[in-house]
C-alpha positions as CSV (number, residue, x, y, z in Angstrom):
1,T,110.0,164.3,18.6
2,C,107.8,161.8,20.5
3,S,106.4,162.9,24.0
4,C,104.0,160.9,26.0
5,D,102.2,161.2,29.4
6,V,102.1,158.8,32.3
7,S,99.0,158.9,34.2
8,Q,98.7,157.2,37.9
9,V,95.4,155.7,38.8
10,T,94.8,156.9,42.5
11,V,94.2,153.8,45.0
12,E,93.1,154.6,48.7
13,G,94.1,153.0,51.8
14,C,96.4,152.7,54.5
15,T,100.1,152.9,53.4
16,N,101.9,152.4,56.4
17,S,103.3,148.7,56.3
18,V,103.1,148.2,60.5
19,A,99.5,148.6,60.3
20,T,97.6,145.8,60.6
21,N,95.5,146.6,57.3
22,Y,98.4,147.8,55.2
23,N,97.4,147.6,51.5
24,P,100.3,147.3,49.2
25,S,98.2,148.3,46.4
26,A,97.5,151.9,48.1
27,N,99.3,154.9,46.9
28,C,97.4,157.6,48.4
29,D,96.8,157.1,52.4
30,D,93.2,157.7,53.5
31,G,93.6,158.0,56.9
32,T,92.4,154.3,57.9
33,C,95.3,152.5,59.1
34,V,94.8,150.4,62.1
35,F,97.9,149.8,64.5
36,P,98.1,146.5,66.6
37,S,97.6,146.8,70.1
38,E,100.5,146.5,72.3
39,G,100.4,144.4,75.8
40,C,101.3,141.0,77.3
41,T,100.7,138.4,75.2
42,N,101.9,135.1,77.7
43,P,98.9,133.4,78.7
44,C,100.7,132.5,81.9
45,S,101.3,135.9,83.2
46,P,99.1,137.6,85.7
47,N,98.7,140.6,83.3
48,F,97.7,138.4,80.2
49,N,96.1,140.8,77.7
50,P,93.7,138.6,75.3
51,T,93.5,141.8,73.1
52,A,97.1,142.5,72.5
53,Q,98.6,141.6,69.4
54,V,102.2,142.7,70.1
55,D,103.8,142.0,73.0
56,D,105.0,144.9,74.9
57,G,107.7,143.6,77.1
58,T,105.8,144.2,80.0
59,C,104.7,140.6,81.3
60,M,105.0,139.8,84.5
61,P,106.7,136.6,85.8
62,E,104.6,133.4,84.8
63,Q,102.5,131.9,87.5
64,F,102.7,127.9,86.9
65,G,101.3,125.4,89.6
66,C,98.7,122.4,90.1
67,T,95.5,124.2,88.7
68,D,93.6,120.6,89.7
69,A,91.3,121.6,92.7
70,T,91.0,117.8,93.7
71,A,94.8,117.4,94.0
72,C,96.6,117.6,97.1
73,N,98.9,120.5,95.5
74,F,96.2,122.4,93.9
75,D,97.5,126.1,93.6
76,A,94.9,128.6,93.7
77,N,97.4,131.3,92.0
78,A,98.3,128.9,89.6
79,I,97.2,130.2,86.1
80,C,99.1,127.7,83.8
81,N,99.3,123.7,84.9
82,D,102.9,122.4,85.2
83,G,101.8,118.6,85.0
84,Q,103.0,118.2,88.5
85,C,99.5,117.4,90.3
86,E,99.6,114.7,92.9
87,Y,96.6,113.2,94.7
88,T,98.4,111.1,97.5
89,S,100.2,113.3,99.9
90,C,97.2,114.5,101.5
91,I,95.4,111.6,102.5
92,G,95.3,108.7,105.1
93,T,96.9,105.6,104.8
94,D,94.7,103.6,106.7
95,C,93.1,101.7,103.8
96,Q,94.3,101.8,100.1
97,L,92.7,99.8,97.4
98,N,93.3,99.3,93.6
99,I,90.5,98.3,91.4
100,P,91.7,96.6,88.1
101,M,89.3,97.4,85.2
102,S,91.5,94.6,82.6
103,F,89.4,95.5,79.5
104,A,87.7,98.3,77.6
105,G,84.0,97.9,78.6
106,W,81.7,97.8,81.3
107,H,82.8,96.6,85.1
108,I,80.8,96.4,88.2
109,I,83.0,97.9,90.7
110,S,83.0,98.5,94.5
111,S,85.0,98.9,97.6
112,Y,85.6,98.1,101.1
113,C,88.1,101.4,102.2
114,R,85.9,104.9,102.4
115,P,87.6,107.3,99.8
116,L,88.3,110.3,102.1
117,Q,88.3,112.8,98.6
118,D,84.9,111.1,98.0
119,S,82.9,112.8,95.8
120,I,82.6,110.9,92.6
121,P,84.9,113.2,90.0
122,Q,87.6,113.1,92.7
123,V,87.2,109.1,93.3
124,F,87.9,108.9,89.4
125,S,90.2,111.9,88.7
126,P,93.1,109.4,88.7
127,I,91.5,107.7,85.4
128,V,89.5,110.4,84.4
129,T,90.7,110.0,80.8
130,D,89.8,106.4,80.1
131,V,86.1,106.8,82.0
132,I,83.3,107.1,79.4
133,Q,80.6,106.9,82.0
134,V,79.6,105.9,85.6
135,K,76.2,104.9,86.8
136,N,74.0,103.4,89.2
137,L,70.5,101.6,89.3
138,V,68.6,104.9,90.0
139,G,69.3,106.6,87.4
140,Q,72.2,108.9,88.7
141,V,75.4,109.2,86.1
142,Y,79.0,111.1,85.5
143,V,80.0,111.4,82.1
144,P,83.3,113.5,82.1
145,S,83.2,114.1,78.6
146,F,80.3,115.9,78.8
147,N,81.7,119.0,80.4
148,N,82.0,116.7,83.7
149,F,78.1,116.0,83.7
150,N,77.2,114.7,87.2
151,T,74.4,113.9,89.2
152,F,76.1,111.9,91.9
153,T,77.0,113.3,95.4
154,T,79.6,111.2,97.2
155,W,80.8,107.6,97.0
156,D,78.5,105.2,98.7
157,I,80.6,102.5,100.4
158,T,77.6,100.0,100.5
159,Q,77.0,100.4,96.9
160,G,78.4,99.0,93.5
161,Y,79.2,101.0,90.6
162,L,78.8,100.4,86.7
163,V,81.6,102.0,84.9
164,K,82.4,102.0,81.4
165,V,86.1,102.5,80.7
166,A,87.9,103.2,77.3
167,N,91.1,100.8,78.1
168,P,92.3,98.7,80.3
169,V,92.8,100.6,84.0
170,V,93.5,100.5,87.6
171,L,91.6,102.6,89.9
172,P,93.1,103.5,93.2
173,I,91.2,104.2,96.1
174,Y,92.8,106.0,98.7
175,G,91.0,105.9,101.7
176,G,90.8,106.5,105.5
177,T,89.1,103.8,107.3
178,E,87.7,100.6,106.2
179,V,84.4,98.9,106.4
180,D,84.1,97.2,110.2
181,L,82.4,94.1,109.4
182,N,81.2,93.6,112.9
183,I,79.2,96.9,113.0
184,D,78.5,97.6,109.3
185,N,76.0,96.1,106.9
186,I,74.0,96.7,103.6
187,P,70.7,97.3,103.5
188,V,68.9,95.2,100.4
189,Y,65.5,96.4,99.4
190,T,62.7,94.6,97.5
191,G,63.5,94.5,93.7
192,W,66.9,95.3,92.2
193,N,70.0,96.4,94.4
194,M,73.7,96.9,93.2
195,I,75.8,96.2,96.3
196,A,79.4,96.5,97.4
197,Y,81.5,93.4,98.1
198,W,83.4,93.8,101.4
199,L,85.5,90.7,101.9
200,Q,88.9,90.7,101.1
201,G,89.2,87.5,99.7
202,D,86.6,85.2,97.5
203,S,83.5,83.9,98.8
204,D,80.8,81.5,97.7
205,P,77.6,83.3,97.1
206,V,75.8,80.2,99.0
207,D,77.7,81.4,102.1
208,V,77.3,84.9,101.7
209,F,73.8,85.0,101.4
210,D,73.0,81.9,103.3
211,N,71.4,84.1,106.2
212,I,68.8,85.9,103.7
213,A,68.5,83.2,100.8
214,M,65.2,82.9,101.2
215,D,64.2,86.2,99.7
216,V,67.0,86.4,97.4
217,I,65.8,85.7,93.8
218,Q,69.1,86.0,92.1
219,V,72.5,87.8,92.1
220,K,74.3,88.7,89.2
221,N,77.4,90.2,87.8
222,L,78.2,91.1,84.3
223,S,78.9,87.5,83.2
224,G,76.5,85.2,84.9
225,A,73.8,84.6,88.0
226,Y,73.7,82.6,91.2
227,V,69.9,81.7,92.0
228,P,69.2,80.1,94.9
229,S,65.8,78.5,94.2
230,F,67.1,76.8,91.6
231,N,69.2,74.2,93.5
232,D,71.6,76.8,94.0
233,F,72.3,77.4,90.6
234,N,75.7,79.2,90.3
235,N,77.5,80.2,87.0
236,M,79.0,83.5,87.8
237,G,81.2,81.7,90.2
238,N,82.9,83.3,93.3
239,M,82.3,86.8,94.6
240,T,85.6,88.6,94.5
241,V,87.4,91.6,95.9
242,T,86.9,94.8,94.1
243,R,83.8,93.5,92.4
244,G,80.3,94.7,92.6
245,Y,77.0,92.9,92.2
246,Q,73.2,93.3,91.1
247,V,71.0,91.6,93.9
248,K,67.0,91.1,93.3
249,M,64.8,90.3,96.4
250,N,61.7,89.4,97.4
251,S,61.5,91.6,100.3
252,S,63.8,94.1,102.1
253,Q,66.6,92.6,104.3
254,T,70.0,93.4,106.1
255,L,73.0,91.7,104.1
256,S,76.1,91.0,106.8
257,Y,79.5,89.9,105.8
258,D,81.6,87.6,107.8
259,A,85.0,87.3,107.1
260,A,84.7,83.6,108.0
261,D,83.0,83.1,104.8
262,I,86.6,84.0,102.8
263,L,87.6,81.0,100.9
264,P,91.1,79.7,101.8
265,R,93.8,80.6,98.8
266,P,94.6,77.3,97.2
267,A,98.3,76.3,97.4
268,P,100.3,77.0,94.2
269,G,99.5,74.0,91.7
270,S,96.3,72.8,93.1
271,I,92.8,73.3,92.0
272,G,91.0,75.8,93.1
273,E,87.3,76.8,92.4
274,I,85.4,74.2,90.3
275,E,86.0,74.7,86.9
276,R,82.9,75.3,84.9
277,L,82.6,74.4,81.3
278,S,82.8,77.2,78.5
279,P,81.2,77.2,75.4
280,V,83.3,75.8,72.6
281,H,80.9,76.2,69.5
282,F,78.7,78.9,70.3
283,S,81.5,80.9,71.6
284,Q,81.6,84.1,69.5
285,N,82.5,87.0,71.9
286,I,79.7,88.4,73.7
287,K,80.5,91.9,75.2
288,P,79.3,92.1,78.5
289,N,77.0,95.2,79.3
290,P,74.3,96.1,82.0
291,N,71.4,95.1,79.9
292,T,70.8,91.5,80.8
293,S,68.4,89.1,81.9
294,T,68.7,85.8,83.5
295,M,67.8,82.5,81.5
296,L,67.4,79.3,83.5
297,I,66.5,76.1,81.7
298,M,65.2,73.1,83.1
299,D,65.7,69.3,82.3
300,D,62.7,67.1,81.2
301,E,61.9,63.9,80.0
302,N,62.1,65.4,76.2
303,N,65.6,66.2,76.5
304,T,68.5,64.2,74.5
305,M,71.1,66.6,75.3
306,K,74.5,64.8,76.7
307,Y,77.3,66.5,78.9
308,G,79.1,69.0,76.9
309,D,76.4,69.6,74.5
310,E,75.3,73.5,74.2
311,I,72.3,76.0,73.9
312,G,73.2,78.6,71.8
313,V,70.4,81.9,72.2
314,F,70.4,83.8,69.4
315,T,68.3,87.1,68.0
316,P,66.0,86.9,64.9
317,D,68.6,88.1,62.9
318,G,71.2,85.8,64.0
319,I,73.2,87.5,66.8
320,L,74.5,85.1,69.3
321,V,73.3,86.7,72.8
322,G,74.1,83.8,75.1
323,A,75.4,80.7,75.5
324,Y,74.9,77.7,77.9
325,V,76.9,73.9,78.4
326,Y,74.6,71.0,79.4
327,E,76.3,69.6,82.4
328,N,73.9,68.1,85.1
329,G,70.8,68.4,84.5
330,M,70.7,72.0,84.9
331,L,72.3,75.0,82.2
332,G,71.6,78.8,82.0
333,G,73.0,82.0,82.6
334,L,72.9,85.8,81.3
335,V,71.0,86.7,78.0
336,F,72.5,89.7,77.0
337,G,70.4,93.0,75.6
338,D,71.7,95.6,73.0
339,D,74.2,98.0,74.3
340,E,73.0,101.6,73.8
341,T,76.4,103.1,74.2
342,E,78.0,101.5,71.6
343,E,77.1,101.8,67.5
344,G,75.4,99.3,65.7
345,K,73.3,96.6,67.7
346,D,75.1,93.7,69.5
347,G,72.5,92.4,71.7
348,I,68.9,91.5,71.6
349,L,66.4,94.1,71.8
350,E,63.1,94.6,74.1
351,N,60.2,92.2,73.3
352,E,62.1,90.9,70.5
353,Q,61.7,87.2,70.1
354,Y,64.6,84.2,71.4
355,L,65.9,81.7,68.8
356,F,67.7,78.8,70.6
357,K,69.9,76.2,68.7
358,V,71.7,73.2,70.1
359,W,74.9,72.1,69.5
360,D,75.8,68.1,69.7
361,R,79.4,67.9,70.9
362,L,79.4,63.9,69.6
363,L,78.5,64.4,66.2
364,D,79.5,67.8,66.0
365,T,75.8,69.0,64.6
366,E,73.8,71.8,65.2
367,R,69.9,72.2,65.0
368,E,67.2,74.6,66.1
369,V,64.6,73.6,68.9
370,E,61.6,75.1,70.4
371,M,61.1,76.1,74.4
372,E,58.4,76.0,76.6
373,F,58.5,78.8,78.8
374,I,57.4,78.0,82.4
375,Q,57.6,81.2,83.9
376,G,58.8,85.1,81.9
377,S,58.6,85.5,78.0
378,A,59.5,84.1,74.9
379,T,60.7,87.4,73.9
380,Y,63.3,89.7,75.8
381,L,62.8,91.8,78.8
382,K,65.7,93.4,80.4
383,D,66.1,91.9,84.3
């Protein structure tokens, strides 16, 4: 006859399967069981308990509504956003304006409508998901992705704003009154300014700045410049609605806009603004950015360039940072510095040497050339 003794190893722990610390291997309850806390687990309910692990059925009705304090239908009692925020019903309709930013990247914008909700976060709230940053020339900045970091106060109707967007967008300005050209004007100070453009149509910068041209050193946007002292050199084209402009002054002045300077709209099929030649050889896409300097190239007896020839401006490591077409004895435009908001190097660095190349249109040949600097420096300096 055989017999055997079966012994069981004691494993202490929580043996209640409802407990949060239930131990299926335990065979001896040690009194340490912890049971889940009960309460309302719905985050949209007024009595939501963030520590509750089991819903006990006591949740009060959910409170949905618009939770954006800048919206017209903001609901201070709402706990969860219902996606129905709207921004137009509570504002005036005296002046409304759409500001297109047709590509990802930098733009200089302005408005002739005074926004009723005029804090910078409120103005940009309709496109906030695409705004990378907004800044001006005096160091104020708004960066939505950085916890809505903002050093601006309110929208200044006299100023232009540098805006970088992630995608093409249209910024609606919902306004009250528009500027009154008979009363309102823009102070421009010695040095650099970034001004609004108030006319509701295109105009020639020669006409716009005619009364203060003696004190204007240059006007520029993100694609070109107007220099009155250089025989009214202009490769930025006409001034246009919703754009802003950087203006450098010899002395302080006051700029007044005149509606009489608005150019007539060309009839369908007619030729409007004089078409300027664009580079076809040095045509690598250069991304506009606020880090620029204006370069003007004067003709002399040693110049052998002909109509349609091109000059390319390069960094020592071969990055194209400026390109101009020879037309009528003068040429020039913007040189683009490196955009610090982008990864990698895409422009010329401060104090970096310029390298120049000329392309002969008829021979289709390219050669390096040397330039003599009458003013300025052979190395890059912003503005």
